[in-house]
C-alpha positions, 0 to 999 in steps of 0.5 A: 470820649464815651469811655471816659464818661462810662461809670462803673455799673456795679456801683449802682447795684451795690448795697450800702454795707456797714463796712463801706459806711464805717470806712467812709465815716473814718475818711470824713472824720479824718477831714472834718476834725482838722477842719473844725480846728482850722475854722475855729482858729480863724474865727477866733482872730476877730473874737480875740481882737474884740475881747482885748478892745473891750477892756478899753471901755464900752465905746471902744467895745461897741465900735469894734463889735459893730465893725466886726459884725458889719465886716462879716455881713458885707465882706467875709461872708460873701468871700467865704461863700463864693470861695466855696464854689471851688468845692464843686469844680476843684473837688470834681476835677481832683476826683477826675485826676485833672490835677493841674486844673485844681491849681488853675481854678485856685488861681482863678478864684484868687483873682476873681475874689480880689476883684470882688473885694474892690467894690466891697472896700469902697463900702468899708471906707465909707462905713462911718457915713453909712452908719450915721446915715441909717441913724446909728450913734455918731460916736459909735459910728466913728469908732466902727468906721475907724476899725473897719478902715484898718481891717481893709487889708484883711479883706484882700487877704481873706480873698486869697486865704479862702481859695488856698484853704479849699486847695489844701482841703480838697487834697486832704493836706490838713496838717499845713492848714491846721499848723498855719491857723494855729501859729497865726492865732498864737502870734495874734494874741500878743500882737493884738495886745501889744498894738492896743496897749503899747502903742497909740493906736488903741482900738484900731490896733486890734483891727491892724493886728487882725489884718497882719494875722490873716496875711501871715496865714496867707503867706504861710500857706502860699510858701507851703504851696510853692515849695512843698512836694505834696503840692507838685501835681496841683500847683500851677503858675499864674498866667492869663489862662486863669481868665478862661475859667472865670465864667465857670468859677462865677457860675458856681461861686455866685449861687454859693455866696448867695446861699451862705449870705442869705442865712447869715444875714437873716441871723444878723437881722434877728439881732437888729429886730431884737433892739426894737422890742420893749426891753431891748437891752435884755432881749438883745443880750439874750438873743446874742448869747443864743446866737453866739452859742449856736455859732460856736457849736456850728463849727463842728457840723460845718467842718463835717459839711466841708468834709462831705462836700470834698468827698462827694465832689471827688467821687462824682468827678471820679465817676463813683456815684455809689461812693458819693451816696455813701459819703452823704449817708456816712456824714449824716450818721456822724452828725446825728451822733454829734448833735445828740451828744451836744444837744443833751449836754446843752440841755443839761447845762441850761441852768448854768451856761448863761453865766458864761456870758452874764452875771445878771440873774434875769439874763441867765433865767431868760437864757434858761427859758430859751435853752430848749429852743437853742437845743432844737436849733443845734440839731437842725443846724447840724443836719443843715450843715451836712446837706448844704455840704452835699449841695456844694459837692454835687453842684446844685447850689442854685436850688439851695439859693431858692430854698434859703430865700423861701425858708428865711425871707418868705416864711421865717422872718415874717413869722418872727416879726408877727410873733414878736411884735403882733403876738407880743411873744418877744425875743422868743417869738423872733427865735421861733420864727427864724428856727421855723425857717431853718426847719423848712430849709432842712426839710426841703434840702432833705427832700432834694437830697433824697431825690438826687440821681447820683449817677446823673450827677456824676455823668454831668460832672464828668461831661463838664470836665471833659468838654472843657478839655 
């Protein structure tokens, strides 16, 4: 037992060399590149559905947009966050060469997330009544309720899809992930158009197309997992033994889910608050453009965060704390270069990029005025994406939960409300408040990461793995 927990002591004496750092940067880019494409392809499914529905008229567009937003807040964000708990336990198991445990943990996560989806589905079924109860327009509420109802199959598909994605991600089986996501997106576009315009389903045809497409992605990945020799050492059949790992999964899944949702919900709250400002249409339009810009750009650092989470968890599980630290430093180097390029391009295009979203000059001028703040947000988002990836890989998500709670809900949102409504700064005040929370979150995550005892984290990971055996 002691021999299995002994770490290679020379790793603690090694310095970080440029050769080791550049080699690790190559490994992270190898994972991050395809994962960015996978994330973008998956997120585009509902974006495409909303765009196609938009040509039916303002009512259908409003209903689909509201439904998509609520589906993300009340369902998809939670499932994605909880599934990310696998990055800790499965990555460390894979690093410790406990390959069968990876398959069993994936099965456990699938069953657990399906169970979580049941109460969420009750919420979705009653979405129309909930929206009317909180004062939303009845016609828009009706359309949003129908759209959400037909998205129900997608909720359960998503509960299976996210653990499968992490199963392949941990093993660096990125080609099947990329191929299945791309094929799904290619099929989704004509399928959605046909169901919306060539049947009597109208707007709900887009929701049905989204459900079919996500299930298609699940089927493609499941078939590859079942029949490919590349998954032979990690796949395991479903059995009652998967319930033994429920506590371990929820132990990491719940804080990870909360960590993701707290930040996601704060941004959605930003849009809701903008509707209470003196010029709600202008403020909401501009803040939506800024948020869409940040969300699109975030795919890159999020992909890097997934890569560093994978590398850190594998190296900690393998008993290589020095290599895990190098992975963290390599990811930060990559993201600094990435965010520098992106922010410079965004600032250079500040006078024109608003036209992508609107032709109204007052909207474009407001976006130009907000562009420097958006550039700062892009920089902070990129660094935060890597640091949260490190937290998932090393297993201290519970600390990140308290950081997010304090940064956004005790500081960021109160400051945003104060600046926007009491000081009269408007939408710019809302943005400054939330980004102050983001800055606080990034600083605190940096402090925690900088103080991390990598050797201790590796010992804890291996003790948990071998004690479980």
